[in-house]
C-alpha positions as CSV (number, residue, x, y, z in Angstrom):
1,M,17.8,-7.2,-21.3
2,S,18.3,-7.1,-25.0
3,Q,21.2,-5.3,-26.7
4,H,19.3,-2.1,-27.5
5,S,17.8,0.1,-24.7
6,P,14.4,-1.6,-24.0
7,K,11.2,0.4,-24.6
8,I,9.2,0.0,-21.5
9,A,5.6,1.0,-20.7
10,I,4.5,1.5,-17.1
11,V,0.7,1.2,-16.3
12,H,-0.8,2.1,-13.0
13,D,-4.5,2.2,-11.7
14,W,-4.5,5.9,-10.8
15,L,-2.2,8.7,-9.5
16,Y,-3.5,10.7,-6.6
17,G,-1.9,9.6,-3.4
18,G,-0.9,6.7,-1.2
19,G,1.8,4.1,-1.1
20,A,1.2,2.5,-4.4
21,E,2.1,5.8,-6.2
22,K,5.5,5.6,-4.5
23,V,6.2,2.3,-6.4
24,V,5.5,4.1,-9.7
25,E,7.8,6.9,-8.7
26,Q,10.6,4.4,-8.1
27,L,9.9,2.7,-11.4
28,H,10.1,6.1,-13.0
29,L,13.5,6.7,-11.4
30,L,14.7,3.4,-12.9
31,Y,13.1,3.9,-16.4
32,P,12.8,7.8,-16.8
33,D,11.9,7.5,-20.5
34,A,9.0,5.1,-19.9
35,P,5.5,6.6,-20.4
36,I,3.1,6.0,-17.5
37,Y,-0.4,5.1,-18.5
38,T,-3.1,5.7,-15.9
39,S,-6.9,6.2,-15.6
40,F,-6.5,9.5,-13.6
41,A,-3.7,11.7,-12.4
42,T,-3.5,14.9,-10.3
43,D,-1.4,17.8,-11.4
44,E,1.0,17.1,-8.5
45,W,1.8,13.6,-9.8
46,R,2.1,14.7,-13.4
47,E,4.8,17.1,-12.2
48,R,6.5,14.5,-9.8
49,L,6.7,12.1,-12.8
50,D,8.2,14.7,-15.1
51,G,5.3,14.9,-17.6
52,K,5.5,11.2,-18.5
53,V,1.9,10.5,-17.5
54,V,-0.6,9.5,-20.2
55,T,-4.4,9.6,-19.6
56,G,-7.6,9.3,-21.6
57,Y,-11.2,10.2,-21.4
58,L,-11.5,8.9,-17.7
59,Q,-9.4,11.9,-16.7
60,N,-12.1,14.3,-17.9
61,W,-15.3,15.4,-16.2
62,P,-17.7,13.8,-15.3
63,F,-15.7,10.6,-15.1
64,S,-13.0,12.2,-12.9
65,K,-15.6,12.9,-10.3
66,L,-17.2,9.4,-10.5
67,R,-13.9,7.5,-10.7
68,R,-14.6,5.4,-7.6
69,F,-17.8,4.0,-9.2
70,L,-16.3,3.1,-12.6
71,P,-14.4,-0.3,-12.3
72,V,-16.0,-1.7,-15.6
73,L,-15.0,1.4,-17.6
74,R,-11.5,1.3,-16.1
75,Q,-11.2,-2.3,-17.1
76,R,-12.2,-1.6,-20.7
77,W,-9.9,1.5,-20.9
78,F,-6.9,-0.4,-19.7
79,A,-7.7,-3.3,-22.0
80,S,-8.0,-0.9,-25.0
81,L,-4.5,0.6,-24.7
82,D,-2.3,0.2,-27.7
83,L,1.1,-0.8,-26.4
84,S,2.6,-2.0,-29.7
85,G,6.2,-1.1,-30.1
86,F,7.1,-1.7,-26.4
87,D,9.6,-4.4,-25.3
88,L,8.2,-4.8,-21.8
89,V,5.0,-3.8,-19.9
90,I,5.0,-3.2,-16.2
91,S,1.7,-2.8,-14.5
92,S,1.2,-1.6,-10.9
93,T,-2.1,-2.4,-9.4
94,G,-4.0,-2.8,-6.1
95,N,-7.7,-2.0,-5.9
96,G,-7.8,-0.9,-9.6
97,E,-7.6,-2.5,-13.0
98,A,-4.1,-1.8,-14.5
99,K,-3.5,-5.4,-15.0
100,F,-6.1,-5.6,-17.6
101,V,-3.6,-4.0,-20.0
102,R,-2.8,-6.4,-22.9
103,A,0.9,-6.8,-23.8
104,P,1.6,-7.2,-27.6
105,D,2.5,-10.6,-28.8
106,G,6.0,-11.8,-27.6
107,V,6.2,-9.0,-25.0
108,Q,6.4,-9.8,-21.3
109,H,3.8,-8.3,-18.9
110,I,5.1,-8.1,-15.3
111,C,2.5,-7.1,-12.7
112,Y,3.5,-5.5,-9.4
113,C,0.5,-6.4,-7.2
114,H,-0.3,-4.5,-4.1
115,S,-3.4,-6.6,-3.6
116,P,-6.2,-8.3,-5.6
117,P,-9.0,-5.7,-5.4
118,H,-10.3,-5.8,-1.8
119,F,-13.8,-4.8,-2.5
120,Y,-14.8,-8.0,-4.4
121,W,-12.2,-10.4,-3.0
122,R,-10.8,-10.7,0.5
123,K,-12.7,-7.7,2.0
124,Y,-16.0,-8.1,0.1
125,Q,-18.1,-8.5,3.2
126,S,-16.4,-5.7,5.0
127,Y,-17.0,-3.3,2.0
128,L,-20.7,-4.3,2.0
129,K,-21.0,-3.4,5.7
130,N,-19.1,-0.1,5.3
131,P,-18.4,0.9,1.7
132,G,-16.9,4.2,2.6
133,F,-18.9,6.3,0.2
134,G,-20.9,8.4,2.8
135,S,-24.4,9.3,1.7
136,F,-23.8,7.1,-1.4
137,D,-23.2,3.9,0.7
138,W,-26.6,2.5,-0.4
139,L,-25.6,2.9,-4.2
140,A,-22.2,1.3,-3.6
141,R,-23.7,-1.7,-1.9
142,L,-26.3,-2.1,-4.7
143,G,-23.6,-1.8,-7.4
144,L,-21.3,-4.2,-5.6
145,R,-23.9,-6.9,-5.2
146,L,-25.0,-6.7,-8.8
147,L,-21.5,-6.6,-10.2
148,V,-19.4,-8.7,-7.9
149,K,-19.7,-11.9,-9.9
150,P,-18.7,-10.5,-13.4
151,L,-16.0,-8.3,-11.7
152,R,-14.4,-11.3,-10.2
153,Q,-14.6,-13.3,-13.4
154,R,-13.0,-10.6,-15.5
155,D,-10.4,-9.8,-12.8
156,Y,-9.4,-13.5,-12.6
157,A,-9.2,-13.7,-16.5
158,A,-7.0,-10.6,-16.6
159,A,-4.7,-12.2,-14.0
160,Q,-4.1,-15.2,-16.3
161,N,-2.7,-12.9,-19.0
162,V,0.1,-11.6,-16.6
163,D,3.5,-13.3,-17.3
164,L,5.0,-12.6,-13.8
165,F,3.4,-11.5,-10.7
166,I,5.4,-9.5,-8.0
167,A,3.6,-9.4,-4.6
168,N,4.3,-6.6,-2.2
169,S,4.4,-9.0,0.8
170,T,4.1,-12.6,1.7
171,H,0.5,-11.8,2.8
172,I,-0.4,-10.7,-0.7
173,Q,1.5,-13.6,-2.2
174,K,-1.0,-15.8,-0.5
175,D,-3.9,-13.8,-1.9
176,I,-2.6,-14.0,-5.4
177,K,-2.4,-17.7,-5.1
178,T,-5.8,-18.0,-3.5
179,Y,-7.8,-15.7,-5.9
180,Y,-5.8,-16.0,-9.1
181,G,-4.2,-19.4,-8.8
182,R,-0.8,-17.9,-9.7
183,E,2.6,-18.0,-8.2
184,S,4.5,-14.8,-7.4
185,V,7.8,-13.4,-6.1
186,V,7.9,-11.0,-3.2
187,I,9.4,-7.6,-3.4
188,Q,8.2,-5.2,-0.6
189,P,7.4,-1.7,-1.6
190,P,9.9,1.2,-1.1
191,V,10.0,3.1,2.1
192,A,11.8,6.4,2.7
193,V,13.8,4.9,5.5
194,D,16.8,7.4,5.1
195,R,14.6,10.3,6.0
196,F,13.2,8.7,9.2
197,S,16.6,7.5,10.2
198,M,17.6,11.0,10.9
199,V,15.2,11.1,14.0
200,K,17.1,11.6,17.2
201,P,15.2,10.3,20.3
202,S,14.3,13.0,22.8
203,K,15.4,12.6,26.4
204,Q,12.1,13.3,28.0
205,P,11.3,10.7,30.8
206,N,7.7,9.9,30.0
207,K,7.2,9.2,26.2
208,P,3.9,8.6,24.6
209,Y,2.9,5.9,22.0
210,I,2.3,7.2,18.5
211,L,0.5,6.1,15.3
212,W,0.1,7.9,11.9
213,G,-2.0,7.2,8.9
214,R,-5.4,7.9,7.3
215,H,-8.3,7.7,9.6
216,V,-10.6,5.1,8.0
217,P,-12.5,2.2,9.7
218,D,-10.2,-0.6,8.4
219,K,-7.3,0.9,10.2
220,R,-8.9,0.2,13.6
221,I,-7.4,3.2,15.3
222,D,-10.3,3.0,17.8
223,I,-8.6,-0.1,19.3
224,A,-5.5,1.9,20.1
225,I,-7.5,4.8,21.6
226,E,-9.6,2.5,23.8
227,A,-6.6,0.5,25.0
228,C,-4.6,3.7,25.9
229,N,-7.7,5.1,27.6
230,Q,-8.0,2.0,29.8
231,L,-4.4,2.1,30.7
232,G,-4.0,5.8,31.1
233,E,-1.3,5.8,28.5
234,E,-0.5,8.8,26.3
235,L,-1.1,8.3,22.7
236,I,-0.4,10.7,19.8
237,V,-2.7,10.2,16.8
238,V,-1.4,11.8,13.6
239,G,-3.4,12.2,10.4
240,S,-7.1,12.7,9.5
241,G,-9.9,11.1,7.7
242,P,-13.6,10.6,7.5
243,I,-13.8,9.0,11.0
244,T,-11.6,11.6,12.8
245,P,-14.8,13.0,14.6
246,E,-15.8,9.5,15.9
247,L,-12.3,8.9,17.2
248,K,-12.3,12.1,19.0
249,K,-15.5,11.3,20.7
250,I,-14.1,8.1,22.3
251,A,-10.7,9.6,23.2
252,G,-9.9,10.3,26.8
253,P,-7.6,12.9,28.3
254,T,-4.4,11.0,27.4
255,I,-5.0,11.0,23.7
256,T,-3.7,13.8,21.6
257,F,-4.8,14.4,17.9
258,A,-2.0,16.1,16.0
259,G,-3.9,16.2,12.7
260,R,-2.2,16.4,9.4
261,V,1.4,17.4,9.9
262,S,4.4,18.3,7.7
263,D,7.3,15.8,7.2
264,D,9.5,17.7,9.6
265,E,6.7,17.9,12.2
266,L,6.1,14.1,11.8
267,L,9.9,13.4,12.4
268,E,9.7,15.6,15.5
269,L,6.7,13.8,16.9
270,A,8.4,10.5,16.3
271,S,11.4,11.6,18.3
272,T,9.2,12.0,21.4
273,A,7.6,8.5,21.2
274,K,8.5,5.2,22.7
275,A,6.7,2.8,20.3
276,F,4.4,2.8,17.2
277,I,1.0,1.1,17.6
278,F,-0.2,-0.7,14.4
279,T,-3.7,-2.1,14.7
280,S,-4.4,-2.6,11.0
281,E,-4.3,-5.7,8.8
282,E,-2.5,-4.1,5.9
283,D,-1.3,-5.5,2.6
284,F,2.1,-4.2,3.6
285,G,2.1,-1.2,5.8
286,I,4.4,1.8,5.1
287,A,3.9,3.7,8.3
288,P,5.3,1.1,10.7
289,V,8.5,0.6,8.6
290,E,8.9,4.4,8.7
291,A,8.6,4.2,12.5
292,M,11.2,1.4,12.6
293,A,13.5,3.5,10.6
294,A,13.2,6.1,13.3
295,G,14.2,3.4,15.9
296,L,10.7,2.8,17.3
297,P,9.5,-0.7,18.2
298,I,6.2,-1.8,16.6
299,I,3.3,-3.2,18.6
300,A,1.3,-4.7,15.8
301,Y,-1.7,-6.9,15.2
302,R,-0.4,-10.3,14.1
303,A,-1.6,-10.4,10.6
304,G,-1.0,-9.0,7.1
305,G,2.2,-7.3,5.9
306,A,3.5,-6.7,9.5
307,L,4.5,-10.4,9.5
308,D,7.3,-9.5,7.0
309,Y,9.1,-6.9,9.2
310,V,8.1,-7.2,12.8
311,V,10.3,-9.7,14.4
312,E,9.0,-10.6,17.9
313,G,11.4,-9.4,20.6
314,K,13.7,-7.6,18.2
315,S,11.8,-5.0,16.1
316,G,8.5,-5.2,18.1
317,L,5.8,-7.5,19.5
318,F,2.5,-8.7,18.4
319,F,-1.0,-8.9,19.8
320,D,-3.2,-11.8,18.5
321,Q,-6.8,-10.5,18.3
322,Q,-7.9,-7.2,16.7
323,T,-9.4,-5.9,20.0
324,S,-8.5,-3.4,22.6
325,E,-8.4,-6.1,25.2
326,S,-5.7,-8.0,23.3
327,L,-3.7,-4.8,22.5
328,R,-4.1,-3.6,26.2
329,K,-2.4,-6.9,27.3
330,A,0.5,-6.3,24.9
331,L,0.9,-2.7,26.0
332,S,1.0,-3.8,29.7
333,E,3.8,-6.3,28.8
334,F,5.8,-3.8,26.7
335,S,9.1,-2.3,27.8
336,A,11.0,0.1,25.6
337,D,14.2,-0.8,27.3
338,S,14.0,-4.4,25.9
339,F,14.5,-3.2,22.4
340,D,17.8,-2.0,20.6
341,K,17.1,1.0,18.4
342,T,20.1,0.2,16.1
343,T,18.7,-3.3,15.5
344,I,15.3,-1.8,14.7
345,K,16.8,0.7,12.3
346,N,18.9,-1.9,10.5
347,T,15.9,-4.0,10.0
348,A,14.0,-1.1,8.4
349,K,16.9,-0.6,6.0
350,N,16.0,-3.9,4.1
351,F,12.9,-2.0,2.9
352,G,14.6,1.2,1.6
353,E,14.1,2.7,-1.8
354,E,17.5,1.8,-3.1
355,V,16.9,-1.8,-2.0
356,F,13.6,-1.8,-3.9
357,R,15.1,-0.4,-7.1
358,S,17.9,-2.9,-7.0
359,K,15.6,-5.9,-6.6
360,I,13.2,-4.7,-9.3
361,S,15.9,-3.9,-11.7
362,E,17.5,-7.3,-11.2
363,L,14.2,-9.0,-11.7
364,I,13.2,-7.0,-14.8
365,D,16.6,-7.5,-16.4
366,D,16.1,-11.2,-16.1
367,A,12.6,-11.2,-17.3
368,G,13.7,-9.1,-20.3
369,T,15.9,-12.0,-21.5
370,K,12.8,-14.1,-22.0
371,S,10.3,-13.5,-24.7
372,R,6.6,-14.1,-24.3
373,P,5.3,-17.0,-26.4
374,P,2.8,-15.7,-29.2
375,K,-0.8,-15.9,-28.1
376,E,-2.7,-18.8,-29.6
377,Q,-5.3,-17.8,-32.1
378,N,-8.8,-18.8,-31.3
């Protein structure tokens, strides 16, 4: 970058959990003096980010309780931030509005994009069918139908003010091109592969399949349960969520629900498994890479981010339709002895936290040598 230490602003949608926050955490390790602007943050994340989090009125009641319903207010709040005096702006965004931030004249804006907002782009129809707001589903559907056109227009316009897009997978790279008409470079998100690489496989003869993650409709965990029911295969389901009761209702005697577990308990469960089942179409997918770091082959739906790390015959295998029948066929053909755990672990290392920081640092250092042309005056 320039001769002096650059003054960087980090901007993120919100801070209360999930994989996107891990990107911000790694950016904070790279640039510990950079303030982190966000619409909402939990106390836990304020502490984890060393008090560098900056919020505004959206942090306060009643906005904090209604935050899932406030995309327009978030758009306006991010666009109103005064970032004068910064040398570089880095936004991190997925289903939120952090890219609406406006970099000062001559200052680069780099956007790490986890995905264009699902609920009014690629997954619009899916969200209309199942908004995920419980008793407020009717209100979410009404608001989405009324606002989808202006939301898309404003989101597209904000994307045109980004100088450089980073996509979190080749899957999202295509979405950025499709919905924003923009090119991007791919840097996959950071995964704590070192922690999972410590897993030592157990020597028990009959090992179960395993999966972990939040229990929501889009994950299609029901497919894994149904396929294992039909084959009489053991499956450990880790995690919880709004559809956990529904999943338990369809589970047969070979399905075990472990619930929410500690990190150490998850490592122990992973050591007992023979493979990780991945039924979701994810933007990237942190959980399967964690499983690979533990030496587990992945049996994945052939779509989304999984295409970046599942190598057929080396780190796992695919099933082609998002159905229990298609998965059942793949499980019938699966043999754990066909996979080399060392090869799988080495593949996972390509997505580690240090690799992420190195790639981001190199890209940002290069971007910092370029200045943004002044905006044209209307």
